[in-house]
N, C-alpha and C positions, 0 to 999 in steps of 0.2 A: 504493500499499499504506499503510495506516494504522498508528498506534501501538499499537492494540489487537491483542494477539498471542493471548491465551487467554481463552476464555469458559467458565465452569463453570455448568451447569444442575443444580439440586437439586431433587428431589421431597421436601418435608418430610413427617414422619411423626408418629405419635402415640406412638412408642416413646420411652423414656428420659426422660419428664417425670412420673414417679411413677405410671405406669400408670393415669392418670386415666380413660381412655377404652378401651372394648372394641373391638377389631378386628372388622371385618365377616368374613363366612365367606369371602369371596374375597380377603381381605387378603393382599398380597404374592405373589399368583398371576399377575399381568399387569403388564407393563412400563407405564411412564407415557407413554402416546401423545402428549399434549399437548406435553411437553418434547422428545420425539423429533421432532415436527413443527417446533418452533422451532429446534432444533439443526440440523436438515436445511436449512431456509430460511437460517439463518446461514451454513452451509457453502456453500450455492449462491451466495449474495450476496456472501460475503467469503471466498473459498477459501483465504486466507493465514492465517485465524484457526484455531487449534486449539480444537475443541469437544469438551467432555467433559461426560457426563451421570452423575450419581450419584442412586441411589434409596435414600433413607434408610429405606425400609420393609424392605430386605433387607440393610442394612449396620448395623454396630455404630456407635453414635453417636461414640464416641471415634475410630474409624477414619475416619468422615467428616470429622471435624475434621482429622485427620492429612493426608487427601488434599487438603483445601483449602490447607493450609499448605504441602504439598509442590508441588501443581500451580501455586500462585502466579497465579491468574487476575487479569486487570484487572478483569473483570466477573463478578459472581456473581448469577445469576437464580434466584429460589426461587419454586416453586409452593406456594401455601398454601390450605388450607381452614380453616373455623373451628376444627376440632379439632387442626389441625396448626400453627396460627399461633403458639402460644407456643414450640414448638420452632424455628419459622423465625426468631423473634426472637432466640433464643439463638445460633443459627448465625450470623445477621447480625452480632451484637455481636462474636462471636468473631472472625469474618472481617475486620472492620475492624481488630481489634487485631493481626492477623497480616499486614497489608498490602494487603487487597483494596481497591481504590480506589473501585469503584462497586458498590452493592448494589441490586438491582432485584426488587421483589416483584410477583407477579401471581397470577391465579386468582380464584375467587369471593369469598373472604372479604375480601381487600384492595380488591376493586372496591367494596365498600360503604362503605369508610372510608378513602379515599385521602388526603384533606386532614388528617384527624385523625391518621393514621399519620405523616405528614410533619412534622406540628407537634409530635408526641410522641416520635418516635423518631429521634434525630439521626444514628444510624448507618444508616439506611435513606436512599438517595439518590433513588430513583424508585419509582413505582407505576404499573404499566400496568393499566388498567381494561377489562374486557370479555374478549372472546373472539377477537380478532384476533391472537393471540399472536405468530406468526412475523413477520407484517407490521409490527406495532408495534415488536417488538424489533429488528428490522433497521433501521427508522427511527431508534430510539434509538442504536444503535451508530453509524450514520452521523452523528448530531448530536454524539455525544461526540467523535468524530474531527475534526469540522469546527467544533465550538463554535458551532453554528447550530442552534437548536431550532425553527425556523419550519416545518419539514416533518414534525415529529413527529406521531403520533397516539394518541389515547387515553391520553396521559401526563400524570401529575401530577409536578411538579418544584419545586425552589426556585430563586428568584433573590434571592440574599441570604437575608433572613428571610421572604420572601414566597412562599407556595405558589401556583404557577401551574398552568394546565391548558391542554393543547394542544387542537387541533380535535378534535372527535369523529367518527370515521369507522367505519361498520360495513361490513366488507369480508368477504364469505364466500368462502372458497377451499377446495375439497375435493381434496386430493391432487394439486395442480398439481405439486408437487415430492414425489417418492416418499419417504415417511419412512424414514430410515436407522437401523434398530434396532441396527446395529453400533456406533453412538455409545455404546451402554450397555457395550459390551465383552462378550467371551464368557463371562466369569465370572458377570456379573450376568444375562445371558440364560439361562445354565444354572440359576441359582437358581430363576427363575420356573417352569421346566419341573420341577425337582425339588419345589418347593412344591405345585404343582398336582398332580403325580402322587401325592404323599403324601396330599393330601386328597380328590382325586376320581378318581385313576387307575383304581380298581376299577370305575368306572361306564363305562369304555370298552372294556376288553378289549385295550388296546394302549398303547404308550408315547405320551404326549401332549407336544407342543411348542405351548404356547398363546401367541397374540399378539392384540393389540387392534387393531381397525380402526374407523374412524368416517366413513362416507361419508354419513350422514344425522344430523340432530340435531332435537330438539324433541319436543313433545308435544301431543297433541289437546286436552289440558286447559290449554294455554299462557295462555289469557286469564284464568284463575282462580287457578291454582295450588292443589294440595292443601294442607291446613293446614300441614304440615311442610316443604313444598318451598321451598328457598332458591336454586334454581339461577338464575344471572344472567340467562339468556335461554333461553326455551323455544319461541321461534318456530320452526315446522317448516321445514327447508331440507334439500336433499340434493343430491349430486353425480350424475354420470351413472352408470348401471349399468356401463359399460365400465370406469370408474375402480375399481369394487370388484372386478371380475373380474381386472383388470390387477394389483391390489394382492395379492390372494389368490394368483394364479399366481406372482408374483414371489417372495413370502415362502415358499410351499410349495417352490419349486425351490431358492432361495437358502439358506433356513434350516431346511428340512423342516418348516416349521410346518403343523400339521394340524388346529388347533382355532382358530377365530377368534371372539372376542367383539366383536360389534358393539355399541358402548356407546351407541347412539342412546337417548335417554331413553324412547322408545315407538316403537320399530321396527315393532310390530304395527299400530299406528294410522295410519301412513303408507301408505294403501292404494294410492295411484296409483304411488308409487315402488315399492312391493313387487311390483306387478304388472309394471312395467317390468323389474324384476330377473328375475322368473320368465320373461318372454318371451326375455330375452337369455342365458339360462344357456348357456354354451358347452358343447360336447360333452365336452371334457377335464374339466370340473367334474362333468358328470353321471356320469362313469365313475370318479370319485375317491372316496377315503374321507374327504375334508375334511368337518369338521362345523362348525356355527355355534352360537353362544349368543346370544340375542336377549332384549330386553324386550318385554313386551306387557302392556297392561291387560286385566283380566278382562272387562270389557264389549266390548272389541274382539273377544275370543275367542268370545264368546256371540253377538254381533249379526252378525258378518261370516262368512258361510257358507263362504267360500273361504279363510280365513286358514290353517287348519291343513293343507288341502291344499297350499297355497303353501309353508307351512313344510317340509313333507316334500319337495317339489321342490327347496328351497333347501338341503337337508341340515341343517336345525335339529336339534340334538341336545338342547338345554335351553332352556326358557323360563323367564324370571325374571319373577315376577308379584308385585306389591304387593297382598296380599289385606287386610292390615291389621287386620280385625276380623271378629268374628262377630255383631256387634250392628248392627241397622239404624239405631238412633239415632247411634251412634258413626260409622257409615259416612257419614251425612249430615253430621256435624259435621266429618269429615275432608275434606270438599269433593271427593270423588272424581268427582263428576258423575253418579253413578247410586246409587239409594237402596234397593236390596235386596240382602241378603246371598245371596239365592237366585242371583243372577248369579255370585257367587263360587263357589258350589257347582256350578252348571252348567259354569263354566270348568274347574273341576278335573276333573269327570267327562270332559268333552270331551278334554282334555289326556291323561288316562289312557287313554281309548279309542284314541287315536293312539299311545300308548306313548311320548310325549315325556317326557324327564326334566323335573321341575319343581323350581324353587328359589322358595319362598314366603316372604314377609316379613310381619311383623305388628308393629304399633306400639301400645303401651299408653300410656294417658294423654292421650286426645284431650279436646277442650274439653267440659267437663261430664260426662265419662264417670263412670259409677256402678260400684259393686261388681257389680251385676246385669249391666252391660254387660260388665265384665271376665270374669265367669263365662262368659258366652255365648262370648267369644272363646277362652277356655280350652277349652271343650267342642268348639269348632269345630276348634281345633288338634289336639286328640285324635282327632277324626274324620278329619282330613286325615292324620295319621300312619299311618292304616291303608292308605293308598294307596302301593304299592310303588314307584311312579315318583316320589314326593316324596322326592327324595334329600337335600334340605336344607331346614330350616324354621328361619327366624331371627326371634327376638323381641327387641325393643328398646324403650326408653323413648322418648317424644316429646320432643325437644329444641326449644325455641323459637330458631330460627335467624334470623339477620339476612336480610331480604328475604322472609321467609315470612309468610303470614297470621297464624301463631301469635306472631311477633314483634310485629306491631302490636297484637294483643290484649294481649299481655304488658306492653308499655310504655304502652298507652293511646294510640296514635297516632291522633289525631282526623283526620289527613290520609291515612288508610289508602287504598291503592289497591285493597284487596281487599274492604273493608266500607264501606257507606254510614254505619252508625251502630254503632260497636263496643260502646257501652254496651248497646244493645238486644240484640246478639248475646249478650253476657255475662248479661243478665238472663234472656233466654230459656233459657240453659243452667242456670238456677237457682243462680247464683254470687252469693252475698250479700256476700262480702268482697273482691271484686276490687280495690277502690280501695286496700285495704291491700297487696294484691299489686303494684299499680302503684308505690306508694311504695317497696317493697322493690326491685322490678325497676329502677326509675329510679335508685335510690341505688347499685345495684351495677353497672348496665350502660349507663346513658344516658351519651353522650359518652365511651365507652370503646371502644378498639380490640381490647383483649384480653378475651375472654369465658370465664369459668369455667363451662363447659357443665354440669357437674354441680350447681353452685349454681343456674344458671338452671333446670335440670329441677326441682330441688327446690321452688323457689318457684312454678313453673308447676303441678306437681301439687297443692301445698297450697292454692293460691288460684284455679286455674282449671280444676280438675277436682273431682269429688265423691268421690274416693278418696284415702287417705292415701300418702304417699311410702313408708311402711314396707310397706303392702299391695302397692304395685307392685313393689318390690324382692323381696318375699317370693314373689309370683307369677311373676316372671321367673325366679328361681332354681328355683322348684318345676317349672315347665314345661320349662325347659332340663335339669333332672335327669331329668324323665319322658322326654323325647326322646332323651337320651343312653342312658339304660337301655334304651329300645325299640330303638335303633339297635344296640346291643351284642348284645342277644338274637337279632336277626334277621340280624347281620352287615351292617348298612345296610338302609335301607328298601327298596331294590331286591330 
C-alpha cells in the first residue's frame, strides 16, 4: 500500500471565466466518460486509493474549490480542452495553494503544448499526452509512489528545471474495466438526467437517464481533418460488439439508464463495426426501449444504402450531423471530403423519411467565405428548420484551434501536415492581407499555452475570410433568434 490515499479527477468547464464562450446544445447533459474510465482503472489498480470525480460543468465554481480543499487529495487530475484551459489553470493554482501536492493535466489541449505548459506554469507538475488516459495515469501514480519514472508513458515531467518526456505508447483499451459512473456520486448523476430532460425530454415521451459510452473512435476523414477539427487522434478503432452490449445491459440494470450517447466521432462511417453490432444484437436489447444517439457524416448517410436500416435495428433515436454550410465553395474549404451541398440535402431528407431525430450543426467563417456564401447557409438553415424531426440546430463561429488545418493557416505554419503550400491556399481563397493576419496571430498566440479563442476568432474572420466579424456576429444572432421564434411557435420543431 502506497502513500497516495486520495485522487481527485476534475472535468474543467467554460463557466465562471467571464462567460467568454457559449456552451454547446448538449452542455452538461452527459457525464465525463473519459474521467470515469480513468477513475475506474485507478480503483482497479490501486484499490486502497479513494477516487472522486467532480464535473465543473454542473457545479458552482466556488463549490468546486471548497470540495478540493475539503477532500485534500494528494493528486488532482484535470481534463482540459482549449476552451476550458483557462479555468483549469485557475483551479490548478488554487489547489497548490491549499495543499494539493501533484497537479496533472490531460486531454486534447495540453497534449499540444506539454513542454510549454511545464515551462510556464510552475504549479502544474505533470502533463499526460494523448488518449491512453487510465493506463498512463496508473503508471504515473506508481511512479510517484516509487519515485521511479522509467516505466511511465506519454508523460511530460520535470527533473529539476529540465522538462523530460517518457516513452510514447499508444495502447487502445475498450472497456476492459467497466467504467463506474458511481464515482461521480448520485447527486451529479441526477443532475445530468435533470438537465437532459429539461432540454430534450419532450422528444422522448418518457423520463430519460442519459449516459455516454465509447466502444469506437475515429473518423473516415482521419487522414485529412476538417478545417476546424483539432481532435488529437482520429484513427478509427473499436472494441468488440459484446463489450457494448455488456455495458448497456449493465448500466440499464444498475442505473436504469435508457439513453446512450455513443460519442465516436463518426459512428456512421465505421461500416464494418456497425455491421458486427447489428449481427450481434441480443434479444433482450431488441425487446427493450433503450435508445442511442450517434454521430454520422452526411455523405455516409447518402452513400451507404444500409446505414439507416442498421440505425433502426440499433434503436438509434437521434443522429448528430455536421452539415456546416449551404455553400458548395465553403463546403470545399471546410475539407469535408465531399463537394456538393446536395449531399447534405439528401441526407436530411433520408433522415426525415426514417423519422430519426436530427441534431444539425453549422459553422460560419470558413476560409475565404463571402457574404454570398453566408447567405446561402442562412437560407439552408431556414429550409432545414421546416423539418419537424430537426429538433436542434446549432450555429457557431469557426475558431482556429490548435492541431487543426485552420491553425496552420492562421499562424502561417510552413510545416503544415494538412497543406503542401499554405500561401497557395490563402491566395486561392482571394485573401490579400493574410500576412498581416499572420503577424497578429503570431504576436498573440505563437508559443502561448493559453489561447483567447474570441480574439483568435476575430483575427481569423477579419484576415482569413471575406466577411467582417460584425457581419458574422449579427448573422448568428439573427439566425438564433429566428430558430428560437420558430421553435416557440411550433412548441419545438417536432
